[in-house]
C-alpha positions in Angstrom: 0.2 22.6 -5.5 -0.1 18.9 -4.6 -3.5 17.2 -4.9 -4.2 13.8 -3.4 -7.3 11.8 -4.1 -8.4 9.2 -1.6 -8.3 8.9 2.2 -6.0 11.5 4.0 -5.4 11.3 7.7 -3.2 13.0 10.3 -3.7 10.1 12.7 -0.8 8.0 14.0 -2.8 4.8 13.1 -3.6 2.9 9.9 -6.4 0.6 9.0 -5.5 -3.0 8.4 -6.9 -6.4 7.6 -5.2 -9.7 8.4 -6.3 -12.9 6.5 -4.8 -16.1 7.9 -4.9 -18.8 10.5 -5.6 -17.8 14.1 -3.7 -19.8 16.7 -5.3 -20.6 20.1 -2.0 -20.7 22.0 1.7 -20.4 21.7 1.9 -24.2 21.7 -0.3 -24.3 18.6 2.3 -22.0 16.9 5.1 -24.3 17.9 3.4 -27.3 16.4 3.0 -25.6 13.0 6.4 -23.8 12.8 8.7 -24.6 10.0 11.8 -25.5 12.0 14.1 -24.6 9.1 13.1 -20.9 9.1 13.4 -18.1 11.6 10.1 -17.3 13.3 10.1 -13.7 12.0 10.2 -15.2 8.4 6.9 -17.1 9.0 4.6 -14.1 8.9 3.1 -14.5 12.4 1.3 -11.3 13.5 0.7 -10.5 17.2 -2.3 -8.5 18.2 -1.9 -7.3 21.8 -4.3 -5.5 24.1 -1.9 -2.8 25.3 -3.8 0.5 25.4 -2.1 2.6 22.8 -3.4 6.1 21.9 -4.4 5.7 18.3 -5.0 2.0 17.7 -4.0 -1.5 18.5 -0.6 -3.0 19.2 0.1 -5.0 16.0 3.5 -6.4 15.4 5.4 -9.3 13.9 6.4 -12.2 16.1 10.2 -12.4 16.4 12.4 -15.2 17.7 13.2 -13.0 20.8 9.6 -12.4 21.7 8.6 -16.0 21.0 11.4 -17.3 23.3 10.4 -14.9 26.0 6.7 -16.0 25.9 7.7 -19.7 25.7 10.2 -19.6 28.5 8.3 -17.3 30.9 4.5 -17.8 30.1 3.4 -16.9 33.7 5.1 -13.5 33.5 2.5 -12.3 30.9 -1.1 -11.9 31.8 -2.4 -9.5 29.1 -4.5 -10.8 26.2 -2.5 -11.6 23.0 -3.8 -13.1 19.7 -1.5 -14.7 17.1 -2.3 -15.0 13.4 -0.2 -16.7 10.7 -0.9 -14.1 8.1 -1.4 -15.1 4.5 -2.3 -11.5 3.6 -1.9 -8.3 5.5 -3.5 -5.1 4.0 -2.4 -1.7 5.4 -4.2 0.9 3.3 -2.1 1.4 0.2 0.8 -0.9 1.4 -0.6 -4.3 0.6 1.6 -7.4 1.4 0.4 -10.7 0.0 2.3 -13.7 1.1 0.9 -17.1 -0.1 -2.3 -17.9 -1.8 -5.0 -18.8 0.7 -6.0 -22.4 0.0 -7.2 -23.4 3.5 -9.9 -22.1 5.8 -8.9 -18.7 7.2 -10.1 -16.0 9.6 -10.2 -12.3 9.0 -9.2 -9.6 11.6 -9.4 -5.9 11.0 -8.8 -2.8 13.0 -6.6 0.2 13.5 -2.9 -0.3 14.0 -1.1 2.3 16.1 2.1 3.5 14.5 3.8 3.2 17.9 3.3 -0.6 18.0 5.8 -2.8 19.7 9.1 -3.0 17.9 11.5 -4.6 20.4 11.7 -7.2 23.2 12.2 -4.4 25.7 9.0 -2.6 24.6 7.1 -5.9 24.6 8.2 -6.5 28.2 7.1 -3.0 29.3 3.7 -3.4 27.8 2.9 -7.0 28.6 4.8 -8.3 31.6 2.9 -8.4 34.9 3.5 -5.2 36.7 4.7 -3.4 33.5 3.9 0.2 32.9 0.7 -0.7 31.0 -0.5 -3.2 33.6 -3.9 -2.3 35.2 
């Protein structure tokens, strides 16, 4: 018999906390990027407002998605937040990047396990007239 102590859930979501810098726009991200690194290596989290069943759409900003947003900004009307994460906490799976030495913001919520994981899924959820568009 297996015994587990602590929180047990059958949900397809997980609680999370992001500590880091919140960007006001994609152009703020561009100004702070390290041009010697790929975007996906700079720990930028995207929090989208797609209505998923068990939580929020939380995913890492990739070069593909960044280029899509930057080249076609008027195609996307849904609300999206960007954080450069210094620390992301997902229950037992804690990822700490750099020490936080500057002012930061905190965001917490429930991440759906079916969050965006490709450019095609991003387009379906966030482009005007996409399947999730109201």
